[in-house]
Residue, then its C-alpha position, 0 to 999 in steps of 0.5 A: m110083653s103082650r100076649g100073642p094069639s093062641i093056637a086056637e085063635i089062629s086055627a079059628f081064623l084059618a077056618d074062616v079063611r077056608v069058608y071065605r075061599s069057598g064063597g062065604g064070609d065077609p072079606a072086611a071082617l076077615a081082613d079085620r081079624k087078620a090085622e088084629l092077629l098080626e098086630r098082637i103078634a107084632a106087639s108080642w115081639p116089640d123088637d121085630t120091625e118086620a112083624a110091625e111092618v106086616a101088621r101095619l100093612a094088614r091094618a091098612e088093607a083092613d081099613r081099605h075094606h071099610g073105606r077108611 
């Protein structure tokens, strides 16, 4: 089973969300980090189809930020 993100990694992501919401940060980089965290969560729960779908949607959104 894969390792999901740590509390520290999630806390760092949420701190970056706060920065973004206050007018700073790169939305594409933030979307990439969100997708990566959700992909790791989904990988750590391979039987959870809902987690996999949420991760897939987050990756699609991140790709759209990069014009992919």
